[in-house]
N, CA, C and O atoms as a Tinker XYZ file with bonds, in Angstrom:
   380  protein
     1  N      0.847000   -1.181000    0.000000    73     2
     2  CA     0.000000    0.000000    0.000000    64     1     3
     3  C      0.888000    1.237000    0.000000    63     2     4     5
     4  O      1.864000    1.312000    0.746000    81     3
     5  N      0.551000    2.176000   -0.817000    73     3     6
     6  CA     1.332000    3.398000   -0.917000    64     5     7
     7  C      0.499000    4.564000   -0.390000    63     6     8     9
     8  O     -0.669000    4.714000   -0.747000    81     7
     9  N      1.101000    5.374000    0.447000    73     7    10
    10  CA     0.410000    6.517000    1.033000    64     9    11
    11  C      0.869000    7.794000    0.357000    63    10    12    13
    12  O      1.998000    7.890000   -0.123000    81    11
    13  N     -0.023000    8.772000    0.325000    73    11    14
    14  CA     0.365000   10.117000   -0.090000    64    13    15
    15  C      0.741000   10.851000    1.178000    63    14    16    17
    16  O     -0.062000   10.970000    2.103000    81    15
    17  N      1.986000   11.348000    1.216000    73    15    18
    18  CA     2.587000   11.944000    2.405000    64    17    19
    19  C      2.720000   13.458000    2.203000    63    18    20    21
    20  O      3.232000   13.916000    1.181000    81    19
    21  N      2.249000   14.227000    3.195000    73    19    22
    22  CA     2.329000   15.684000    3.109000    64    21    23
    23  C      3.061000   16.245000    4.321000    63    22    24    25
    24  O      2.938000   15.746000    5.439000    81    23
    25  N      3.828000   17.302000    4.058000    73    23    26
    26  CA     4.614000   17.956000    5.103000    64    25    27
    27  C      4.943000   19.370000    4.612000    63    26    28    29
    28  O      4.972000   19.623000    3.408000    81    27
    29  N      5.184000   20.268000    5.535000    73    27    30
    30  CA     5.593000   21.626000    5.146000    64    29    31
    31  C      6.999000   21.544000    4.559000    63    30    32    33
    32  O      7.924000   21.064000    5.213000    81    31
    33  N      7.150000   22.006000    3.347000    73    31    34
    34  CA     8.425000   21.936000    2.627000    64    33    35
    35  C      9.275000   23.163000    2.951000    63    34    36    37
    36  O      8.815000   24.300000    2.845000    81    35
    37  N     10.513000   22.913000    3.345000    73    35    38
    38  CA    11.445000   24.007000    3.625000    64    37    39
    39  C     11.877000   24.749000    2.371000    63    38    40    41
    40  O     12.308000   25.899000    2.448000    81    39
    41  N     11.765000   24.102000    1.219000    73    39    42
    42  CA    12.148000   24.733000   -0.047000    64    41    43
    43  C     11.021000   25.563000   -0.634000    63    42    44    45
    44  O     11.229000   26.698000   -1.064000    81    43
    45  N      9.819000   24.984000   -0.650000    73    43    46
    46  CA     8.654000   25.670000   -1.234000    64    45    47
    47  C      7.996000   26.636000   -0.250000    63    46    48    49
    48  O      7.343000   27.598000   -0.655000    81    47
    49  N      8.175000   26.374000    1.046000    73    47    50
    50  CA     7.584000   27.235000    2.057000    64    49    51
    51  C      6.118000   26.964000    2.324000    63    50    52    53
    52  O      5.457000   27.767000    2.982000    81    51
    53  N      5.592000   25.849000    1.827000    73    51    54
    54  CA     4.195000   25.488000    2.098000    64    53    55
    55  C      4.054000   23.974000    2.094000    63    54    56    57
    56  O      4.983000   23.252000    1.732000    81    55
    57  N      2.881000   23.505000    2.502000    73    55    58
    58  CA     2.644000   22.073000    2.572000    64    57    59
    59  C      2.651000   21.483000    1.161000    63    58    60    61
    60  O      1.958000   21.960000    0.262000    81    59
    61  N      3.458000   20.426000    0.995000    73    59    62
    62  CA     3.597000   19.776000   -0.308000    64    61    63
    63  C      3.555000   18.262000   -0.120000    63    62    64    65
    64  O      3.695000   17.756000    0.994000    81    63
    65  N      3.364000   17.561000   -1.211000    73    63    66
    66  CA     3.435000   16.101000   -1.184000    64    65    67
    67  C      4.905000   15.684000   -1.262000    63    66    68    69
    68  O      5.673000   16.229000   -2.053000    81    67
    69  N      5.280000   14.717000   -0.436000    73    67    70
    70  CA     6.636000   14.184000   -0.412000    64    69    71
    71  C      6.605000   12.726000   -0.843000    63    70    72    73
    72  O      5.614000   12.024000   -0.646000    81    71
    73  N      7.726000   12.279000   -1.445000    73    71    74
    74  CA     7.818000   10.882000   -1.859000    64    73    75
    75  C      9.043000   10.223000   -1.246000    63    74    76    77
    76  O     10.065000   10.866000   -1.004000    81    75
    77  N      8.916000    8.939000   -1.003000    73    75    78
    78  CA     9.987000    8.128000   -0.440000    64    77    79
    79  C     11.118000    8.058000   -1.464000    63    78    80    81
    80  O     10.906000    7.633000   -2.599000    81    79
    81  N     12.314000    8.474000   -1.065000    73    79    82
    82  CA    13.462000    8.438000   -1.982000    64    81    83
    83  C     14.069000    7.035000   -2.065000    63    82    84    85
    84  O     14.915000    6.761000   -2.916000    81    83
    85  N     13.617000    6.147000   -1.159000    73    83    86
    86  CA    14.137000    4.776000   -1.062000    64    85    87
    87  C     15.613000    4.783000   -0.674000    63    86    88    89
    88  O     16.368000    3.879000   -1.031000    81    87
    89  N     16.007000    5.821000    0.064000    73    87    90
    90  CA    17.398000    5.948000    0.522000    64    89    91
    91  C     17.383000    6.303000    2.008000    63    90    92    93
    92  O     16.450000    6.922000    2.519000    81    91
    93  N     18.444000    5.888000    2.670000    73    91    94
    94  CA    18.614000    6.152000    4.093000    64    93    95
    95  C     19.804000    7.069000    4.304000    63    94    96    97
    96  O     20.717000    7.133000    3.482000    81    95
    97  N     19.772000    7.774000    5.422000    73    95    98
    98  CA    20.948000    8.520000    5.863000    64    97    99
    99  C     21.356000    7.905000    7.186000    63    98   100   101
   100  O     20.566000    7.851000    8.128000    81    99
   101  N     22.591000    7.444000    7.251000    73    99   102
   102  CA    23.145000    6.858000    8.471000    64   101   103
   103  C     24.284000    7.766000    8.913000    63   102   104   105
   104  O     25.229000    8.001000    8.160000    81   103
   105  N     24.190000    8.276000   10.139000    73   103   106
   106  CA    25.183000    9.202000   10.651000    64   105   107
   107  C     25.711000    8.690000   11.982000    63   106   108   109
   108  O     24.944000    8.486000   12.923000    81   107
   109  N     27.006000    8.485000   12.059000    73   107   110
   110  CA    27.623000    8.024000   13.297000    64   109   111
   111  C     28.272000    9.196000   14.014000    63   110   112   113
   112  O     28.927000   10.040000   13.403000    81   111
   113  N     28.074000    9.224000   15.322000    73   111   114
   114  CA    28.674000   10.256000   16.162000    64   113   115
   115  C     29.261000    9.548000   17.377000    63   114   116   117
   116  O     28.553000    9.265000   18.343000    81   115
   117  N     30.539000    9.270000   17.320000    73   115   118
   118  CA    31.173000    8.511000   18.401000    64   117   119
   119  C     30.663000    7.081000   18.395000    63   118   120   121
   120  O     30.774000    6.378000   17.391000    81   119
   121  N     30.107000    6.656000   19.515000    73   119   122
   122  CA    29.584000    5.297000   19.632000    64   121   123
   123  C     28.101000    5.199000   19.328000    63   122   124   125
   124  O     27.504000    4.135000   19.485000    81   123
   125  N     27.509000    6.287000   18.898000    73   123   126
   126  CA    26.073000    6.311000   18.644000    64   125   127
   127  C     25.794000    6.543000   17.163000    63   126   128   129
   128  O     26.614000    7.109000   16.440000    81   127
   129  N     24.619000    6.091000   16.729000    73   127   130
   130  CA    24.258000    6.224000   15.319000    64   129   131
   131  C     22.822000    6.744000   15.209000    63   130   132   133
   132  O     21.966000    6.441000   16.040000    81   131
   133  N     22.587000    7.533000   14.160000    73   131   134
   134  CA    21.241000    7.986000   13.794000    64   133   135
   135  C     20.940000    7.410000   12.422000    63   134   136   137
   136  O     21.822000    7.325000   11.567000    81   135
   137  N     19.694000    7.016000   12.216000    73   135   138
   138  CA    19.270000    6.500000   10.908000    64   137   139
   139  C     17.971000    7.192000   10.534000    63   138   140   141
   140  O     17.036000    7.251000   11.333000    81   139
   141  N     17.919000    7.713000    9.322000    73   139   142
   142  CA    16.719000    8.373000    8.807000    64   141   143
   143  C     16.343000    7.793000    7.450000    63   142   144   145
   144  O     17.204000    7.326000    6.705000    81   143
   145  N     15.059000    7.826000    7.138000    73   143   146
   146  CA    14.561000    7.521000    5.804000    64   145   147
   147  C     14.319000    8.872000    5.134000    63   146   148   149
   148  O     13.633000    9.729000    5.690000    81   147
   149  N     14.875000    9.058000    3.959000    73   147   150
   150  CA    14.808000   10.354000    3.278000    64   149   151
   151  C     13.574000   10.426000    2.377000    63   150   152   153
   152  O     13.346000    9.555000    1.537000    81   151
   153  N     12.797000   11.469000    2.569000    73   151   154
   154  CA    11.678000   11.795000    1.676000    64   153   155
   155  C     12.043000   13.063000    0.923000    63   154   156   157
   156  O     12.821000   13.880000    1.416000    81   155
   157  N     11.479000   13.231000   -0.278000    73   155   158
   158  CA    11.760000   14.416000   -1.097000    64   157   159
   159  C     10.445000   15.058000   -1.546000    63   158   160   161
   160  O      9.479000   14.372000   -1.879000    81   159
   161  N     10.440000   16.384000   -1.543000    73   159   162
   162  CA     9.293000   17.143000   -2.046000    64   161   163
   163  C      9.126000   16.818000   -3.527000    63   162   164   165
   164  O     10.093000   16.846000   -4.289000    81   163
   165  N      7.902000   16.512000   -3.926000    73   163   166
   166  CA     7.663000   16.163000   -5.333000    64   165   167
   167  C      7.827000   17.378000   -6.243000    63   166   168   169
   168  O      8.067000   17.231000   -7.441000    81   167
   169  N      7.699000   18.575000   -5.675000    73   167   170
   170  CA     7.791000   19.781000   -6.494000    64   169   171
   171  C      9.232000   20.280000   -6.637000    63   170   172   173
   172  O      9.697000   20.513000   -7.752000    81   171
   173  N      9.951000   20.448000   -5.498000    73   171   174
   174  CA    11.285000   21.075000   -5.567000    64   173   175
   175  C     12.427000   20.136000   -5.167000    63   174   176   177
   176  O     13.595000   20.515000   -5.246000    81   175
   177  N     12.094000   18.909000   -4.738000    73   175   178
   178  CA    13.084000   17.879000   -4.347000    64   177   179
   179  C     13.806000   18.182000   -3.033000    63   178   180   181
   180  O     14.806000   17.536000   -2.719000    81   179
   181  N     13.314000   19.154000   -2.262000    73   179   182
   182  CA    13.880000   19.435000   -0.937000    64   181   183
   183  C     13.731000   18.178000   -0.081000    63   182   184   185
   184  O     12.698000   17.512000   -0.142000    81   183
   185  N     14.747000   17.849000    0.712000    73   183   186
   186  CA    14.690000   16.610000    1.496000    64   185   187
   187  C     14.100000   16.822000    2.882000    63   186   188   189
   188  O     14.146000   17.916000    3.445000    81   187
   189  N     13.544000   15.737000    3.413000    73   187   190
   190  CA    12.971000   15.692000    4.750000    64   189   191
   191  C     13.316000   14.320000    5.314000    63   190   192   193
   192  O     12.946000   13.303000    4.726000    81   191
   193  N     14.016000   14.274000    6.440000    73   191   194
   194  CA    14.464000   13.016000    7.031000    64   193   195
   195  C     13.516000   12.556000    8.120000    63   194   196   197
   196  O     13.252000   13.294000    9.070000    81   195
   197  N     12.998000   11.332000    7.988000    73   195   198
   198  CA    12.139000   10.738000    8.998000    64   197   199
   199  C     12.989000    9.830000    9.872000    63   198   200   201
   200  O     13.701000    8.964000    9.365000    81   199
   201  N     12.916000   10.023000   11.172000    73   199   202
   202  CA    13.767000    9.305000   12.122000    64   201   203
   203  C     13.349000    7.851000   12.273000    63   202   204   205
   204  O     12.187000    7.541000   12.533000    81   203
   205  N     14.336000    6.959000   12.101000    73   203   206
   206  CA    14.138000    5.535000   12.372000    64   205   207
   207  C     14.806000    5.200000   13.706000    63   206   208   209
   208  O     14.169000    4.649000   14.604000    81   207
   209  N     16.088000    5.534000   13.829000    73   207   210
   210  CA    16.840000    5.364000   15.078000    64   209   211
   211  C     17.525000    6.680000   15.394000    63   210   212   213
   212  O     18.023000    7.371000   14.505000    81   211
   213  N     17.540000    7.013000   16.680000    73   211   214
   214  CA    18.174000    8.251000   17.101000    64   213   215
   215  C     19.077000    7.966000   18.293000    63   214   216   217
   216  O     18.636000    7.399000   19.294000    81   215
   217  N     20.357000    8.367000   18.181000    73   215   218
   218  CA    21.331000    8.198000   19.257000    64   217   219
   219  C     21.305000    6.771000   19.822000    63   218   220   221
   220  O     21.129000    6.560000   21.022000    81   219
   221  N     21.488000    5.804000   18.920000    73   219   222
   222  CA    21.419000    4.395000   19.269000    64   221   223
   223  C     22.781000    3.741000   19.066000    63   222   224   225
   224  O     23.487000    4.056000   18.109000    81   223
   225  N     23.143000    2.847000   19.950000    73   223   226
   226  CA    24.374000    2.078000   19.774000    64   225   227
   227  C     24.152000    1.086000   18.632000    63   226   228   229
   228  O     23.148000    0.374000   18.620000    81   227
   229  N     25.078000    1.033000   17.675000    73   227   230
   230  CA    24.892000    0.172000   16.490000    64   229   231
   231  C     24.591000   -1.290000   16.819000    63   230   232   233
   232  O     23.844000   -1.942000   16.089000    81   231
   233  N     25.164000   -1.818000   17.912000    73   231   234
   234  CA    24.917000   -3.224000   18.236000    64   233   235
   235  C     23.475000   -3.473000   18.692000    63   234   236   237
   236  O     23.054000   -4.626000   18.791000    81   235
   237  N     22.723000   -2.422000   18.969000    73   235   238
   238  CA    21.312000   -2.568000   19.355000    64   237   239
   239  C     20.394000   -2.666000   18.133000    63   238   240   241
   240  O     19.208000   -2.968000   18.269000    81   239
   241  N     20.936000   -2.414000   16.955000    73   239   242
   242  CA    20.185000   -2.539000   15.702000    64   241   243
   243  C     20.538000   -3.906000   15.116000    63   242   244   245
   244  O     21.721000   -4.224000   14.992000    81   243
   245  N     19.541000   -4.724000   14.751000    73   243   246
   246  CA    19.855000   -6.016000   14.155000    64   245   247
   247  C     20.826000   -5.855000   12.977000    63   246   248   249
   248  O     20.643000   -4.980000   12.131000    81   247
   249  N     21.855000   -6.702000   12.930000    73   247   250
   250  CA    22.938000   -6.577000   11.942000    64   249   251
   251  C     22.416000   -6.539000   10.508000    63   250   252   253
   252  O     22.887000   -5.735000    9.704000    81   251
   253  N     21.453000   -7.393000   10.178000    73   251   254
   254  CA    20.897000   -7.408000    8.812000    64   253   255
   255  C     20.212000   -6.090000    8.483000    63   254   256   257
   256  O     20.343000   -5.570000    7.375000    81   255
   257  N     19.490000   -5.561000    9.445000    73   255   258
   258  CA    18.781000   -4.299000    9.243000    64   257   259
   259  C     19.766000   -3.143000    9.098000    63   258   260   261
   260  O     19.595000   -2.287000    8.229000    81   259
   261  N     20.788000   -3.114000    9.936000    73   259   262
   262  CA    21.804000   -2.062000    9.854000    64   261   263
   263  C     22.496000   -2.095000    8.493000    63   262   264   265
   264  O     22.764000   -1.047000    7.904000    81   263
   265  N     22.782000   -3.286000    7.999000    73   263   266
   266  CA    23.397000   -3.434000    6.675000    64   265   267
   267  C     22.449000   -2.942000    5.580000    63   266   268   269
   268  O     22.883000   -2.320000    4.610000    81   267
   269  N     21.158000   -3.222000    5.739000    73   267   270
   270  CA    20.164000   -2.750000    4.766000    64   269   271
   271  C     20.139000   -1.224000    4.722000    63   270   272   273
   272  O     20.044000   -0.631000    3.647000    81   271
   273  N     20.224000   -0.592000    5.892000    73   271   274
   274  CA    20.271000    0.875000    5.938000    64   273   275
   275  C     21.508000    1.393000    5.204000    63   274   276   277
   276  O     21.415000    2.321000    4.401000    81   275
   277  N     22.655000    0.797000    5.479000    73   275   278
   278  CA    23.905000    1.249000    4.879000    64   277   279
   279  C     23.934000    1.026000    3.369000    63   278   280   281
   280  O     24.599000    1.767000    2.645000    81   279
   281  N     23.216000    0.009000    2.892000    73   279   282
   282  CA    23.199000   -0.306000    1.451000    64   281   283
   283  C     21.988000    0.283000    0.733000    63   282   284   285
   284  O     21.755000   -0.027000   -0.435000    81   283
   285  N     21.213000    1.131000    1.418000    73   283   286
   286  CA    20.008000    1.731000    0.827000    64   285   287
   287  C     19.111000    0.681000    0.187000    63   286   288   289
   288  O     18.700000    0.806000   -0.966000    81   287
   289  N     18.818000   -0.362000    0.967000    73   287   290
   290  CA    17.972000   -1.446000    0.483000    64   289   291
   291  C     16.557000   -0.929000    0.197000    63   290   292   293
   292  O     15.869000   -0.436000    1.091000    81   291
   293  N     16.142000   -1.052000   -1.059000    73   291   294
   294  CA    14.864000   -0.502000   -1.504000    64   293   295
   295  C     13.676000   -1.155000   -0.794000    63   294   296   297
   296  O     12.733000   -0.463000   -0.410000    81   295
   297  N     13.712000   -2.472000   -0.616000    73   295   298
   298  CA    12.621000   -3.176000    0.065000    64   297   299
   299  C     12.442000   -2.669000    1.491000    63   298   300   301
   300  O     11.318000   -2.470000    1.951000    81   299
   301  N     13.547000   -2.465000    2.178000    73   299   302
   302  CA    13.497000   -1.960000    3.552000    64   301   303
   303  C     12.916000   -0.554000    3.573000    63   302   304   305
   304  O     12.085000   -0.237000    4.424000    81   303
   305  N     13.344000    0.287000    2.648000    73   303   306
   306  CA    12.833000    1.661000    2.572000    64   305   307
   307  C     11.325000    1.660000    2.297000    63   306   308   309
   308  O     10.579000    2.429000    2.904000    81   307
   309  N     10.891000    0.811000    1.399000    73   307   310
   310  CA     9.464000    0.736000    1.086000    64   309   311
   311  C      8.660000    0.215000    2.270000    63   310   312   313
   312  O      7.541000    0.669000    2.512000    81   311
   313  N      9.227000   -0.738000    3.011000    73   311   314
   314  CA     8.494000   -1.277000    4.162000    64   313   315
   315  C      8.321000   -0.214000    5.242000    63   314   316   317
   316  O      7.273000   -0.156000    5.886000    81   315
   317  N      9.334000    0.628000    5.450000    73   315   318
   318  CA     9.182000    1.725000    6.411000    64   317   319
   319  C      8.165000    2.745000    5.895000    63   318   320   321
   320  O      7.395000    3.301000    6.678000    81   319
   321  N      8.160000    2.990000    4.598000    73   319   322
   322  CA     7.222000    3.940000    4.006000    64   321   323
   323  C      5.775000    3.481000    4.061000    63   322   324   325
   324  O      4.862000    4.280000    3.855000    81   323
   325  N      5.560000    2.195000    4.337000    73   323   326
   326  CA     4.210000    1.642000    4.444000    64   325   327
   327  C      3.826000    1.342000    5.890000    63   326   328   329
   328  O      2.745000    0.813000    6.148000    81   327
   329  N      4.696000    1.673000    6.821000    73   327   330
   330  CA     4.469000    1.395000    8.232000    64   329   331
   331  C      3.780000    2.593000    8.884000    63   330   332   333
   332  O      4.407000    3.623000    9.134000    81   331
   333  N      2.496000    2.447000    9.152000    73   331   334
   334  CA     1.698000    3.557000    9.681000    64   333   335
   335  C      2.231000    4.041000   11.026000    63   334   336   337
   336  O      2.266000    5.248000   11.264000    81   335
   337  N      2.643000    3.142000   11.906000    73   335   338
   338  CA     3.168000    3.542000   13.215000    64   337   339
   339  C      4.439000    4.383000   13.067000    63   338   340   341
   340  O      4.607000    5.386000   13.761000    81   339
   341  N      5.332000    3.970000   12.160000    73   339   342
   342  CA     6.554000    4.736000   11.890000    64   341   343
   343  C      6.199000    6.131000   11.377000    63   342   344   345
   344  O      6.778000    7.124000   11.819000    81   343
   345  N      5.251000    6.205000   10.448000    73   343   346
   346  CA     4.850000    7.492000    9.880000    64   345   347
   347  C      4.213000    8.391000   10.944000    63   346   348   349
   348  O      4.505000    9.585000   11.006000    81   347
   349  N      3.355000    7.822000   11.771000    73   347   350
   350  CA     2.718000    8.609000   12.840000    64   349   351
   351  C      3.753000    9.130000   13.831000    63   350   352   353
   352  O      3.666000   10.270000   14.286000    81   351
   353  N      4.736000    8.287000   14.165000    73   351   354
   354  CA     5.786000    8.689000   15.105000    64   353   355
   355  C      6.553000    9.903000   14.582000    63   354   356   357
   356  O      7.075000   10.699000   15.364000    81   355
   357  N      6.620000   10.042000   13.242000    73   355   358
   358  CA     7.318000   11.165000   12.605000    64   357   359
   359  C      6.366000   12.302000   12.249000    63   358   360   361
   360  O      6.729000   13.214000   11.506000    81   359
   361  N      5.140000   12.244000   12.786000    73   359   362
   362  CA     4.131000   13.301000   12.604000    64   361   363
   363  C      3.844000   13.586000   11.128000    63   362   364   365
   364  O      3.758000   14.737000   10.702000    81   363
   365  N      3.699000   12.502000   10.365000    73   363   366
   366  CA     3.425000   12.592000    8.941000    64   365   367
   367  C      1.923000   12.771000    8.718000    63   366   368   369
   368  O      1.110000   12.146000    9.399000    81   367
   369  N      1.567000   13.616000    7.774000    73   367   370
   370  CA     0.167000   13.751000    7.364000    64   369   371
   371  C     -0.040000   12.782000    6.201000    63   370   372   373
   372  O      0.587000   12.905000    5.149000    81   371
   373  N     -0.935000   11.816000    6.416000    73   371   374
   374  CA    -1.215000   10.793000    5.403000    64   373   375
   375  C     -2.580000   11.072000    4.779000    63   374   376   377
   376  O     -3.553000   11.382000    5.466000    81   375
   377  N     -2.615000   10.950000    3.453000    73   375   378
   378  CA    -3.903000   11.104000    2.749000    64   377   379
   379  C     -4.127000    9.896000    1.876000    63   378   380
   380  O     -5.146000    9.809000    1.192000    81   379
């Protein structure tokens, strides 16, 4: 199931539809890691990162899943994009 996702766009300055880029951003800071799923404005391509993990020790993330994030696994990205609880946690407007 595919959802239409809306959020205020920092590039356009108004609420726009965003699409799943099927890419992750993984950022390590010392012993902690952040993981986001990247969405892009359909109009101007401005990015918006939805939090998956925040300030988490890498060993607390299942190894297969962490590897999927690092390799921008499309199936994993799509599964997060279809997860209503994940979307709600990121205050996404779904239509």
